[in-house]
PDB file of N, CA, C and O in Angstrom:
ATOM      1  N   MET A   1       0.860  -1.133  -0.003  1.00  0.00           N
ATOM      2  CA  MET A   1      -0.002   0.021  -0.013  1.00  0.00           C
ATOM      3  C   MET A   1       0.871   1.235  -0.003  1.00  0.00           C
ATOM      4  O   MET A   1       1.770   1.352   0.829  1.00  0.00           O
ATOM      5  N   LEU A   2       0.630   2.114  -0.886  1.00  0.00           N
ATOM      6  CA  LEU A   2       1.286   3.390  -0.971  1.00  0.00           C
ATOM      7  C   LEU A   2       0.579   4.387  -0.012  1.00  0.00           C
ATOM      8  O   LEU A   2      -0.639   4.558  -0.068  1.00  0.00           O
ATOM      9  N   VAL A   3       1.363   5.026   0.853  1.00  0.00           N
ATOM     10  CA  VAL A   3       0.809   5.964   1.793  1.00  0.00           C
ATOM     11  C   VAL A   3       1.407   7.374   1.471  1.00  0.00           C
ATOM     12  O   VAL A   3       2.627   7.531   1.426  1.00  0.00           O
ATOM     13  N   LEU A   4       0.550   8.370   1.254  1.00  0.00           N
ATOM     14  CA  LEU A   4       1.013   9.720   0.900  1.00  0.00           C
ATOM     15  C   LEU A   4       0.418  10.722   1.840  1.00  0.00           C
ATOM     16  O   LEU A   4      -0.741  10.586   2.231  1.00  0.00           O
ATOM     17  N   ALA A   5       1.181  11.734   2.219  1.00  0.00           N
ATOM     18  CA  ALA A   5       0.616  12.812   2.985  1.00  0.00           C
ATOM     19  C   ALA A   5       0.226  13.996   2.014  1.00  0.00           C
ATOM     20  O   ALA A   5       0.998  14.386   1.138  1.00  0.00           O
ATOM     21  N   ARG A   6      -0.957  14.509   2.218  1.00  0.00           N
ATOM     22  CA  ARG A   6      -1.433  15.580   1.377  1.00  0.00           C
ATOM     23  C   ARG A   6      -2.055  16.616   2.229  1.00  0.00           C
ATOM     24  O   ARG A   6      -2.550  16.280   3.304  1.00  0.00           O
ATOM     25  N   LYS A   7      -2.070  17.877   1.829  1.00  0.00           N
ATOM     26  CA  LYS A   7      -2.752  18.968   2.514  1.00  0.00           C
ATOM     27  C   LYS A   7      -4.010  19.372   1.655  1.00  0.00           C
ATOM     28  O   LYS A   7      -4.121  19.030   0.478  1.00  0.00           O
ATOM     29  N   PRO A   8      -4.916  20.094   2.299  1.00  0.00           N
ATOM     30  CA  PRO A   8      -6.073  20.548   1.550  1.00  0.00           C
ATOM     31  C   PRO A   8      -5.677  21.217   0.225  1.00  0.00           C
ATOM     32  O   PRO A   8      -4.705  21.972   0.178  1.00  0.00           O
ATOM     33  N   ASN A   9      -6.393  20.954  -0.797  1.00  0.00           N
ATOM     34  CA  ASN A   9      -6.180  21.461  -2.195  1.00  0.00           C
ATOM     35  C   ASN A   9      -5.072  20.716  -2.880  1.00  0.00           C
ATOM     36  O   ASN A   9      -4.781  21.064  -4.025  1.00  0.00           O
ATOM     37  N   GLN A  10      -4.433  19.747  -2.319  1.00  0.00           N
ATOM     38  CA  GLN A  10      -3.420  19.010  -3.004  1.00  0.00           C
ATOM     39  C   GLN A  10      -4.100  17.731  -3.546  1.00  0.00           C
ATOM     40  O   GLN A  10      -5.139  17.300  -3.047  1.00  0.00           O
ATOM     41  N   SER A  11      -3.448  17.119  -4.626  1.00  0.00           N
ATOM     42  CA  SER A  11      -4.107  16.034  -5.267  1.00  0.00           C
ATOM     43  C   SER A  11      -3.128  14.850  -5.396  1.00  0.00           C
ATOM     44  O   SER A  11      -1.920  14.993  -5.207  1.00  0.00           O
ATOM     45  N   ILE A  12      -3.670  13.737  -5.708  1.00  0.00           N
ATOM     46  CA  ILE A  12      -2.967  12.514  -6.125  1.00  0.00           C
ATOM     47  C   ILE A  12      -3.548  12.065  -7.421  1.00  0.00           C
ATOM     48  O   ILE A  12      -4.771  12.037  -7.557  1.00  0.00           O
ATOM     49  N   MET A  13      -2.720  11.701  -8.407  1.00  0.00           N
ATOM     50  CA  MET A  13      -3.184  11.203  -9.697  1.00  0.00           C
ATOM     51  C   MET A  13      -3.075   9.679  -9.724  1.00  0.00           C
ATOM     52  O   MET A  13      -2.078   9.113  -9.276  1.00  0.00           O
ATOM     53  N   ILE A  14      -4.068   9.046 -10.232  1.00  0.00           N
ATOM     54  CA  ILE A  14      -3.948   7.589 -10.571  1.00  0.00           C
ATOM     55  C   ILE A  14      -4.133   7.430 -12.047  1.00  0.00           C
ATOM     56  O   ILE A  14      -5.207   7.630 -12.616  1.00  0.00           O
ATOM     57  N   GLY A  15      -3.030   7.061 -12.631  1.00  0.00           N
ATOM     58  CA  GLY A  15      -2.990   7.006 -14.117  1.00  0.00           C
ATOM     59  C   GLY A  15      -3.079   8.450 -14.610  1.00  0.00           C
ATOM     60  O   GLY A  15      -2.675   9.407 -13.949  1.00  0.00           O
ATOM     61  N   ASP A  16      -3.662   8.541 -15.871  1.00  0.00           N
ATOM     62  CA  ASP A  16      -3.785   9.882 -16.481  1.00  0.00           C
ATOM     63  C   ASP A  16      -5.147  10.501 -16.259  1.00  0.00           C
ATOM     64  O   ASP A  16      -5.347  11.682 -16.546  1.00  0.00           O
ATOM     65  N   GLU A  17      -6.094   9.716 -15.749  1.00  0.00           N
ATOM     66  CA  GLU A  17      -7.503  10.209 -15.772  1.00  0.00           C
ATOM     67  C   GLU A  17      -8.147  10.267 -14.365  1.00  0.00           C
ATOM     68  O   GLU A  17      -9.239  10.826 -14.257  1.00  0.00           O
ATOM     69  N   ILE A  18      -7.577   9.757 -13.339  1.00  0.00           N
ATOM     70  CA  ILE A  18      -8.264   9.717 -12.072  1.00  0.00           C
ATOM     71  C   ILE A  18      -7.454  10.661 -11.087  1.00  0.00           C
ATOM     72  O   ILE A  18      -6.268  10.461 -10.828  1.00  0.00           O
ATOM     73  N   GLU A  19      -8.174  11.672 -10.576  1.00  0.00           N
ATOM     74  CA  GLU A  19      -7.533  12.646  -9.565  1.00  0.00           C
ATOM     75  C   GLU A  19      -8.309  12.518  -8.277  1.00  0.00           C
ATOM     76  O   GLU A  19      -9.536  12.600  -8.242  1.00  0.00           O
ATOM     77  N   ILE A  20      -7.544  12.314  -7.216  1.00  0.00           N
ATOM     78  CA  ILE A  20      -8.002  12.335  -5.871  1.00  0.00           C
ATOM     79  C   ILE A  20      -7.591  13.634  -5.191  1.00  0.00           C
ATOM     80  O   ILE A  20      -6.393  13.847  -5.006  1.00  0.00           O
ATOM     81  N   LYS A  21      -8.493  14.497  -4.817  1.00  0.00           N
ATOM     82  CA  LYS A  21      -8.128  15.781  -4.275  1.00  0.00           C
ATOM     83  C   LYS A  21      -8.674  15.873  -2.813  1.00  0.00           C
ATOM     84  O   LYS A  21      -9.809  15.509  -2.505  1.00  0.00           O
ATOM     85  N   ILE A  22      -7.768  16.390  -1.947  1.00  0.00           N
ATOM     86  CA  ILE A  22      -8.125  16.569  -0.572  1.00  0.00           C
ATOM     87  C   ILE A  22      -8.885  17.975  -0.500  1.00  0.00           C
ATOM     88  O   ILE A  22      -8.312  19.039  -0.732  1.00  0.00           O
ATOM     89  N   ILE A  23     -10.155  17.874  -0.173  1.00  0.00           N
ATOM     90  CA  ILE A  23     -10.983  19.122  -0.134  1.00  0.00           C
ATOM     91  C   ILE A  23     -10.863  19.832   1.193  1.00  0.00           C
ATOM     92  O   ILE A  23     -10.689  21.050   1.239  1.00  0.00           O
ATOM     93  N   GLU A  24     -10.955  19.079   2.271  1.00  0.00           N
ATOM     94  CA  GLU A  24     -10.999  19.637   3.627  1.00  0.00           C
ATOM     95  C   GLU A  24     -10.603  18.633   4.654  1.00  0.00           C
ATOM     96  O   GLU A  24     -10.926  17.449   4.562  1.00  0.00           O
ATOM     97  N   VAL A  25      -9.868  19.144   5.678  1.00  0.00           N
ATOM     98  CA  VAL A  25      -9.564  18.297   6.817  1.00  0.00           C
ATOM     99  C   VAL A  25     -10.109  19.039   8.042  1.00  0.00           C
ATOM    100  O   VAL A  25      -9.715  20.162   8.357  1.00  0.00           O
ATOM    101  N   LYS A  26     -11.056  18.332   8.728  1.00  0.00           N
ATOM    102  CA  LYS A  26     -11.636  18.965   9.904  1.00  0.00           C
ATOM    103  C   LYS A  26     -11.703  17.903  10.996  1.00  0.00           C
ATOM    104  O   LYS A  26     -12.487  16.961  10.873  1.00  0.00           O
ATOM    105  N   GLY A  27     -10.911  18.021  12.059  1.00  0.00           N
ATOM    106  CA  GLY A  27     -10.838  17.096  13.105  1.00  0.00           C
ATOM    107  C   GLY A  27     -10.375  15.759  12.626  1.00  0.00           C
ATOM    108  O   GLY A  27      -9.290  15.666  12.053  1.00  0.00           O
ATOM    109  N   ASP A  28     -11.157  14.690  12.833  1.00  0.00           N
ATOM    110  CA  ASP A  28     -10.790  13.361  12.345  1.00  0.00           C
ATOM    111  C   ASP A  28     -11.466  12.961  11.029  1.00  0.00           C
ATOM    112  O   ASP A  28     -11.500  11.789  10.654  1.00  0.00           O
ATOM    113  N   GLN A  29     -12.006  13.985  10.335  1.00  0.00           N
ATOM    114  CA  GLN A  29     -12.665  13.751   9.102  1.00  0.00           C
ATOM    115  C   GLN A  29     -11.971  14.384   7.938  1.00  0.00           C
ATOM    116  O   GLN A  29     -11.538  15.532   8.033  1.00  0.00           O
ATOM    117  N   VAL A  30     -11.847  13.666   6.822  1.00  0.00           N
ATOM    118  CA  VAL A  30     -11.211  14.165   5.582  1.00  0.00           C
ATOM    119  C   VAL A  30     -12.237  14.160   4.475  1.00  0.00           C
ATOM    120  O   VAL A  30     -12.856  13.130   4.210  1.00  0.00           O
ATOM    121  N   LYS A  31     -12.433  15.307   3.814  1.00  0.00           N
ATOM    122  CA  LYS A  31     -13.361  15.308   2.658  1.00  0.00           C
ATOM    123  C   LYS A  31     -12.479  15.166   1.384  1.00  0.00           C
ATOM    124  O   LYS A  31     -11.549  15.944   1.172  1.00  0.00           O
ATOM    125  N   VAL A  32     -12.782  14.211   0.597  1.00  0.00           N
ATOM    126  CA  VAL A  32     -12.037  13.882  -0.602  1.00  0.00           C
ATOM    127  C   VAL A  32     -12.882  14.069  -1.868  1.00  0.00           C
ATOM    128  O   VAL A  32     -14.038  13.647  -1.900  1.00  0.00           O
ATOM    129  N   GLY A  33     -12.337  14.678  -2.881  1.00  0.00           N
ATOM    130  CA  GLY A  33     -13.008  14.797  -4.156  1.00  0.00           C
ATOM    131  C   GLY A  33     -12.324  13.878  -5.150  1.00  0.00           C
ATOM    132  O   GLY A  33     -11.095  13.808  -5.172  1.00  0.00           O
ATOM    133  N   ILE A  34     -13.111  13.149  -6.000  1.00  0.00           N
ATOM    134  CA  ILE A  34     -12.565  12.217  -6.932  1.00  0.00           C
ATOM    135  C   ILE A  34     -13.118  12.627  -8.320  1.00  0.00           C
ATOM    136  O   ILE A  34     -14.322  12.739  -8.547  1.00  0.00           O
ATOM    137  N   SER A  35     -12.138  12.841  -9.229  1.00  0.00           N
ATOM    138  CA  SER A  35     -12.512  13.054 -10.633  1.00  0.00           C
ATOM    139  C   SER A  35     -12.091  11.827 -11.404  1.00  0.00           C
ATOM    140  O   SER A  35     -10.918  11.456 -11.404  1.00  0.00           O
ATOM    141  N   ALA A  36     -13.063  11.184 -12.075  1.00  0.00           N
ATOM    142  CA  ALA A  36     -12.752   9.989 -12.860  1.00  0.00           C
ATOM    143  C   ALA A  36     -13.648   9.919 -14.060  1.00  0.00           C
ATOM    144  O   ALA A  36     -14.718  10.526 -14.064  1.00  0.00           O
ATOM    145  N   PRO A  37     -13.231   9.172 -15.117  1.00  0.00           N
ATOM    146  CA  PRO A  37     -14.102   9.021 -16.284  1.00  0.00           C
ATOM    147  C   PRO A  37     -15.438   8.354 -15.879  1.00  0.00           C
ATOM    148  O   PRO A  37     -15.490   7.607 -14.902  1.00  0.00           O
ATOM    149  N   ARG A  38     -16.495   8.627 -16.628  1.00  0.00           N
ATOM    150  CA  ARG A  38     -17.773   8.082 -16.308  1.00  0.00           C
ATOM    151  C   ARG A  38     -17.838   6.560 -16.284  1.00  0.00           C
ATOM    152  O   ARG A  38     -18.700   5.965 -15.637  1.00  0.00           O
ATOM    153  N   LEU A  39     -16.909   5.949 -17.003  1.00  0.00           N
ATOM    154  CA  LEU A  39     -16.905   4.482 -17.089  1.00  0.00           C
ATOM    155  C   LEU A  39     -16.236   3.832 -15.877  1.00  0.00           C
ATOM    156  O   LEU A  39     -16.251   2.609 -15.739  1.00  0.00           O
ATOM    157  N   VAL A  40     -15.670   4.623 -15.029  1.00  0.00           N
ATOM    158  CA  VAL A  40     -15.011   4.118 -13.832  1.00  0.00           C
ATOM    159  C   VAL A  40     -16.045   4.313 -12.611  1.00  0.00           C
ATOM    160  O   VAL A  40     -16.458   5.427 -12.287  1.00  0.00           O
ATOM    161  N   SER A  41     -16.387   3.225 -12.023  1.00  0.00           N
ATOM    162  CA  SER A  41     -17.275   3.228 -10.866  1.00  0.00           C
ATOM    163  C   SER A  41     -16.492   3.737  -9.654  1.00  0.00           C
ATOM    164  O   SER A  41     -15.358   3.319  -9.423  1.00  0.00           O
ATOM    165  N   VAL A  42     -17.102   4.638  -8.884  1.00  0.00           N
ATOM    166  CA  VAL A  42     -16.526   5.123  -7.610  1.00  0.00           C
ATOM    167  C   VAL A  42     -17.494   4.976  -6.528  1.00  0.00           C
ATOM    168  O   VAL A  42     -18.574   5.562  -6.602  1.00  0.00           O
ATOM    169  N   HIS A  43     -17.180   4.206  -5.480  1.00  0.00           N
ATOM    170  CA  HIS A  43     -18.060   3.936  -4.369  1.00  0.00           C
ATOM    171  C   HIS A  43     -17.277   3.900  -3.108  1.00  0.00           C
ATOM    172  O   HIS A  43     -16.104   3.523  -3.121  1.00  0.00           O
ATOM    173  N   ARG A  44     -17.899   4.290  -1.974  1.00  0.00           N
ATOM    174  CA  ARG A  44     -17.336   4.068  -0.632  1.00  0.00           C
ATOM    175  C   ARG A  44     -17.193   2.502  -0.557  1.00  0.00           C
ATOM    176  O   ARG A  44     -17.972   1.765  -1.161  1.00  0.00           O
ATOM    177  N   LYS A  45     -16.206   2.058   0.181  1.00  0.00           N
ATOM    178  CA  LYS A  45     -15.969   0.646   0.304  1.00  0.00           C
ATOM    179  C   LYS A  45     -17.181  -0.169   0.784  1.00  0.00           C
ATOM    180  O   LYS A  45     -17.513  -1.228   0.252  1.00  0.00           O
ATOM    181  N   GLU A  46     -17.823   0.396   1.828  1.00  0.00           N
ATOM    182  CA  GLU A  46     -18.974  -0.301   2.406  1.00  0.00           C
ATOM    183  C   GLU A  46     -20.093  -0.495   1.400  1.00  0.00           C
ATOM    184  O   GLU A  46     -20.759  -1.530   1.389  1.00  0.00           O
ATOM    185  N   VAL A  47     -20.302   0.537   0.532  1.00  0.00           N
ATOM    186  CA  VAL A  47     -21.303   0.471  -0.506  1.00  0.00           C
ATOM    187  C   VAL A  47     -20.837  -0.499  -1.576  1.00  0.00           C
ATOM    188  O   VAL A  47     -21.666  -1.266  -2.067  1.00  0.00           O
ATOM    189  N   PHE A  48     -19.595  -0.522  -1.966  1.00  0.00           N
ATOM    190  CA  PHE A  48     -19.031  -1.506  -2.909  1.00  0.00           C
ATOM    191  C   PHE A  48     -19.258  -2.927  -2.430  1.00  0.00           C
ATOM    192  O   PHE A  48     -19.650  -3.802  -3.202  1.00  0.00           O
ATOM    193  N   GLU A  49     -19.016  -3.141  -1.190  1.00  0.00           N
ATOM    194  CA  GLU A  49     -19.188  -4.517  -0.599  1.00  0.00           C
ATOM    195  C   GLU A  49     -20.657  -4.919  -0.670  1.00  0.00           C
ATOM    196  O   GLU A  49     -20.966  -6.069  -0.982  1.00  0.00           O
ATOM    197  N   GLN A  50     -21.601  -3.953  -0.376  1.00  0.00           N
ATOM    198  CA  GLN A  50     -23.016  -4.315  -0.460  1.00  0.00           C
ATOM    199  C   GLN A  50     -23.422  -4.614  -1.900  1.00  0.00           C
ATOM    200  O   GLN A  50     -24.207  -5.530  -2.145  1.00  0.00           O
ATOM    201  N   ILE A  51     -22.885  -3.835  -2.867  1.00  0.00           N
ATOM    202  CA  ILE A  51     -23.204  -4.115  -4.254  1.00  0.00           C
ATOM    203  C   ILE A  51     -22.672  -5.481  -4.665  1.00  0.00           C
ATOM    204  O   ILE A  51     -23.380  -6.276  -5.282  1.00  0.00           O
ATOM    205  N   LYS A  52     -21.456  -5.737  -4.325  1.00  0.00           N
ATOM    206  CA  LYS A  52     -20.828  -7.029  -4.634  1.00  0.00           C
ATOM    207  C   LYS A  52     -21.617  -8.194  -4.061  1.00  0.00           C
ATOM    208  O   LYS A  52     -21.860  -9.189  -4.743  1.00  0.00           O
ATOM    209  N   SER A  53     -22.029  -8.055  -2.752  1.00  0.00           N
ATOM    210  CA  SER A  53     -22.832  -9.058  -2.115  1.00  0.00           C
ATOM    211  C   SER A  53     -24.123  -9.344  -2.774  1.00  0.00           C
ATOM    212  O   SER A  53     -24.527 -10.489  -2.979  1.00  0.00           O
ATOM    213  N   ALA A  54     -24.798  -8.198  -3.121  1.00  0.00           N
ATOM    214  CA  ALA A  54     -26.143  -8.281  -3.772  1.00  0.00           C
ATOM    215  C   ALA A  54     -25.930  -8.942  -5.145  1.00  0.00           C
ATOM    216  O   ALA A  54     -26.762  -9.761  -5.537  1.00  0.00           O
ATOM    217  N   ASN A  55     -24.905  -8.644  -5.863  1.00  0.00           N
ATOM    218  CA  ASN A  55     -24.698  -9.283  -7.188  1.00  0.00           C
ATOM    219  C   ASN A  55     -24.447 -10.819  -7.053  1.00  0.00           C
ATOM    220  O   ASN A  55     -24.935 -11.627  -7.842  1.00  0.00           O
ATOM    221  N   ILE A  56     -23.684 -11.152  -6.040  1.00  0.00           N
ATOM    222  CA  ILE A  56     -23.425 -12.601  -5.851  1.00  0.00           C
ATOM    223  C   ILE A  56     -24.729 -13.281  -5.434  1.00  0.00           C
ATOM    224  O   ILE A  56     -25.003 -14.390  -5.893  1.00  0.00           O
ATOM    225  N   GLU A  57     -25.522 -12.669  -4.602  1.00  0.00           N
ATOM    226  CA  GLU A  57     -26.805 -13.268  -4.195  1.00  0.00           C
ATOM    227  C   GLU A  57     -27.725 -13.382  -5.341  1.00  0.00           C
ATOM    228  O   GLU A  57     -28.434 -14.381  -5.466  1.00  0.00           O
ATOM    229  N   ALA A  58     -27.749 -12.364  -6.223  1.00  0.00           N
ATOM    230  CA  ALA A  58     -28.650 -12.385  -7.410  1.00  0.00           C
ATOM    231  C   ALA A  58     -28.294 -13.472  -8.373  1.00  0.00           C
ATOM    232  O   ALA A  58     -29.187 -13.999  -9.037  1.00  0.00           O
ATOM    233  N   THR A  59     -27.068 -13.834  -8.488  1.00  0.00           N
ATOM    234  CA  THR A  59     -26.595 -14.857  -9.440  1.00  0.00           C
ATOM    235  C   THR A  59     -26.774 -16.216  -8.797  1.00  0.00           C
ATOM    236  O   THR A  59     -26.772 -17.213  -9.519  1.00  0.00           O
ATOM    237  N   GLY A  60     -26.925 -16.319  -7.514  1.00  0.00           N
ATOM    238  CA  GLY A  60     -27.145 -17.619  -6.867  1.00  0.00           C
ATOM    239  C   GLY A  60     -26.019 -17.982  -5.955  1.00  0.00           C
ATOM    240  O   GLY A  60     -26.275 -18.376  -4.817  1.00  0.00           O
ATOM    241  N   SER A  61     -24.728 -17.871  -6.402  1.00  0.00           N
ATOM    242  CA  SER A  61     -23.619 -18.198  -5.586  1.00  0.00           C
ATOM    243  C   SER A  61     -22.340 -17.821  -6.263  1.00  0.00           C
ATOM    244  O   SER A  61     -22.306 -17.590  -7.471  1.00  0.00           O
ATOM    245  N   GLN A  62     -21.262 -17.757  -5.470  1.00  0.00           N
ATOM    246  CA  GLN A  62     -19.945 -17.499  -6.008  1.00  0.00           C
ATOM    247  C   GLN A  62     -19.512 -18.666  -6.908  1.00  0.00           C
ATOM    248  O   GLN A  62     -18.828 -18.466  -7.912  1.00  0.00           O
ATOM    249  N   ASP A  63     -19.910 -19.859  -6.543  1.00  0.00           N
ATOM    250  CA  ASP A  63     -19.580 -21.050  -7.397  1.00  0.00           C
ATOM    251  C   ASP A  63     -20.104 -20.886  -8.802  1.00  0.00           C
ATOM    252  O   ASP A  63     -19.413 -21.259  -9.750  1.00  0.00           O
ATOM    253  N   LYS A  64     -21.323 -20.334  -8.984  1.00  0.00           N
ATOM    254  CA  LYS A  64     -21.869 -20.127 -10.292  1.00  0.00           C
ATOM    255  C   LYS A  64     -21.056 -19.113 -11.063  1.00  0.00           C
ATOM    256  O   LYS A  64     -20.794 -19.259 -12.257  1.00  0.00           O
ATOM    257  N   ILE A  65     -20.664 -18.077 -10.334  1.00  0.00           N
ATOM    258  CA  ILE A  65     -19.828 -17.017 -10.965  1.00  0.00           C
ATOM    259  C   ILE A  65     -18.576 -17.585 -11.482  1.00  0.00           C
ATOM    260  O   ILE A  65     -18.209 -17.312 -12.625  1.00  0.00           O
ATOM    261  N   ASP A  66     -17.866 -18.393 -10.679  1.00  0.00           N
ATOM    262  CA  ASP A  66     -16.591 -19.028 -11.028  1.00  0.00           C
ATOM    263  C   ASP A  66     -16.810 -19.937 -12.240  1.00  0.00           C
ATOM    264  O   ASP A  66     -15.955 -19.964 -13.125  1.00  0.00           O
ATOM    265  N   LYS A  67     -17.956 -20.706 -12.323  1.00  0.00           N
ATOM    266  CA  LYS A  67     -18.230 -21.561 -13.482  1.00  0.00           C
ATOM    267  C   LYS A  67     -18.481 -20.742 -14.709  1.00  0.00           C
ATOM    268  O   LYS A  67     -18.033 -21.130 -15.789  1.00  0.00           O
ATOM    269  N   ILE A  68     -19.183 -19.608 -14.610  1.00  0.00           N
ATOM    270  CA  ILE A  68     -19.463 -18.699 -15.760  1.00  0.00           C
ATOM    271  C   ILE A  68     -18.137 -18.150 -16.245  1.00  0.00           C
ATOM    272  O   ILE A  68     -17.911 -18.127 -17.455  1.00  0.00           O
ATOM    273  N   LYS A  69     -17.241 -17.704 -15.361  1.00  0.00           N
ATOM    274  CA  LYS A  69     -15.930 -17.145 -15.804  1.00  0.00           C
ATOM    275  C   LYS A  69     -15.131 -18.244 -16.525  1.00  0.00           C
ATOM    276  O   LYS A  69     -14.524 -18.014 -17.571  1.00  0.00           O
ATOM    277  N   SER A  70     -15.151 -19.410 -15.947  1.00  0.00           N
ATOM    278  CA  SER A  70     -14.421 -20.518 -16.626  1.00  0.00           C
ATOM    279  C   SER A  70     -14.982 -20.849 -18.014  1.00  0.00           C
ATOM    280  O   SER A  70     -14.233 -21.032 -18.973  1.00  0.00           O
ATOM    281  N   PHE A  71     -16.311 -20.920 -18.098  1.00  0.00           N
ATOM    282  CA  PHE A  71     -16.973 -21.234 -19.323  1.00  0.00           C
ATOM    283  C   PHE A  71     -16.702 -20.115 -20.353  1.00  0.00           C
ATOM    284  O   PHE A  71     -16.441 -20.399 -21.522  1.00  0.00           O
ATOM    285  N   SER A  72     -16.764 -18.881 -19.926  1.00  0.00           N
ATOM    286  CA  SER A  72     -16.550 -17.764 -20.902  1.00  0.00           C
ATOM    287  C   SER A  72     -15.083 -17.738 -21.325  1.00  0.00           C
ATOM    288  O   SER A  72     -14.808 -17.302 -22.443  1.00  0.00           O
ATOM    289  N   SER A  73     -14.168 -18.155 -20.546  1.00  0.00           N
ATOM    290  CA  SER A  73     -12.815 -18.189 -20.919  1.00  0.00           C
ATOM    291  C   SER A  73     -12.533 -19.203 -22.086  1.00  0.00           C
ATOM    292  O   SER A  73     -11.598 -19.052 -22.873  1.00  0.00           O
ATOM    293  N   LEU A  74     -13.432 -20.263 -22.132  1.00  0.00           N
ATOM    294  CA  LEU A  74     -13.352 -21.189 -23.255  1.00  0.00           C
ATOM    295  C   LEU A  74     -13.641 -20.489 -24.573  1.00  0.00           C
ATOM    296  O   LEU A  74     -12.966 -20.714 -25.578  1.00  0.00           O
ATOM    297  N   PHE A  75     -14.705 -19.595 -24.547  1.00  0.00           N
ATOM    298  CA  PHE A  75     -15.020 -18.845 -25.748  1.00  0.00           C
ATOM    299  C   PHE A  75     -13.879 -17.965 -26.197  1.00  0.00           C
ATOM    300  O   PHE A  75     -13.562 -17.851 -27.381  1.00  0.00           O
ATOM    301  N   LYS A  76     -13.262 -17.331 -25.174  1.00  0.00           N
ATOM    302  CA  LYS A  76     -12.116 -16.403 -25.532  1.00  0.00           C
ATOM    303  C   LYS A  76     -10.986 -17.149 -26.174  1.00  0.00           C
ATOM    304  O   LYS A  76     -10.404 -16.706 -27.164  1.00  0.00           O
ATOM    305  N   LYS A  77     -10.654 -18.386 -25.549  1.00  0.00           N
ATOM    306  CA  LYS A  77      -9.582 -19.209 -26.134  1.00  0.00           C
ATOM    307  C   LYS A  77      -9.880 -19.634 -27.486  1.00  0.00           C
ATOM    308  O   LYS A  77      -9.002 -19.607 -28.349  1.00  0.00           O
ATOM    309  N   ASN A  78     -11.133 -20.048 -27.743  1.00  0.00           N
ATOM    310  CA  ASN A  78     -11.564 -20.419 -29.059  1.00  0.00           C
ATOM    311  C   ASN A  78     -11.506 -19.301 -30.058  1.00  0.00           C
ATOM    312  O   ASN A  78     -11.089 -19.477 -31.203  1.00  0.00           O
ATOM    313  N   LYS A  79     -11.937 -18.136 -29.598  1.00  0.00           N
ATOM    314  CA  LYS A  79     -11.963 -16.945 -30.547  1.00  0.00           C
ATOM    315  C   LYS A  79     -10.483 -16.633 -30.846  1.00  0.00           C
ATOM    316  O   LYS A  79     -10.157 -16.368 -32.003  1.00  0.00           O
ATOM    317  N   ASP A  80      -9.606 -16.653 -29.885  1.00  0.00           N
ATOM    318  CA  ASP A  80      -8.156 -16.308 -30.130  1.00  0.00           C
ATOM    319  C   ASP A  80      -7.557 -17.344 -31.122  1.00  0.00           C
ATOM    320  O   ASP A  80      -6.737 -16.970 -31.961  1.00  0.00           O
ATOM    321  N   LEU A  81      -7.939 -18.598 -31.043  1.00  0.00           N
ATOM    322  CA  LEU A  81      -7.420 -19.571 -31.903  1.00  0.00           C
ATOM    323  C   LEU A  81      -7.921 -19.360 -33.371  1.00  0.00           C
ATOM    324  O   LEU A  81      -7.176 -19.527 -34.337  1.00  0.00           O
ATOM    325  N   ASN A  82      -9.268 -18.972 -33.477  1.00  0.00           N
ATOM    326  CA  ASN A  82      -9.811 -18.715 -34.739  1.00  0.00           C
ATOM    327  C   ASN A  82      -9.194 -17.519 -35.407  1.00  0.00           C
ATOM    328  O   ASN A  82      -8.899 -17.559 -36.601  1.00  0.00           O
ATOM    329  N   GLU A  83      -9.000 -16.492 -34.689  1.00  0.00           N
ATOM    330  CA  GLU A  83      -8.404 -15.238 -35.150  1.00  0.00           C
ATOM    331  C   GLU A  83      -6.966 -15.516 -35.571  1.00  0.00           C
ATOM    332  O   GLU A  83      -6.538 -14.966 -36.586  1.00  0.00           O
ATOM    333  N   GLY A  84      -6.216 -16.308 -34.881  1.00  0.00           N
ATOM    334  CA  GLY A  84      -4.833 -16.610 -35.194  1.00  0.00           C
ATOM    335  C   GLY A  84      -4.728 -17.369 -36.483  1.00  0.00           C
ATOM    336  O   GLY A  84      -3.794 -17.164 -37.258  1.00  0.00           O
ATOM    337  N   GLY A  85      -5.723 -18.289 -36.734  1.00  0.00           N
ATOM    338  CA  GLY A  85      -5.663 -19.075 -38.030  1.00  0.00           C
ATOM    339  C   GLY A  85      -6.138 -18.311 -39.227  1.00  0.00           C
ATOM    340  O   GLY A  85      -5.902 -18.732 -40.359  1.00  0.00           O
ATOM    341  N   ASN A  86      -6.833 -17.142 -39.003  1.00  0.00           N
ATOM    342  CA  ASN A  86      -7.314 -16.386 -40.206  1.00  0.00           C
ATOM    343  C   ASN A  86      -6.288 -15.307 -40.671  1.00  0.00           C
ATOM    344  O   ASN A  86      -6.543 -14.592 -41.640  1.00  0.00           O
ATOM    345  N   LYS A  87      -5.223 -15.207 -40.028  1.00  0.00           N
ATOM    346  CA  LYS A  87      -4.277 -14.092 -40.386  1.00  0.00           C
ATOM    347  C   LYS A  87      -3.405 -14.529 -41.541  1.00  0.00           C
ATOM    348  O   LYS A  87      -2.554 -13.764 -41.996  1.00  0.00           O
TER     349      LYS A  87
END
């Protein structure tokens, strides 16, 4: 984990497109502003965990998710083989 000290109005860049800016420090609370492309989801961790849990519950189980990922990787391998043969 990278740990950086920042003061209000100072920023941290993640890649070229994500900026984390310290807006205000008051007591034991820090207000942070995040600028990111629309395609990048930004959530508080506790909200992210709830979304993740709800998605797993909606699909039935983590085991099903693992099977789907494994199954979809077969299509990718097959696609890669087909594209390699057509060149």
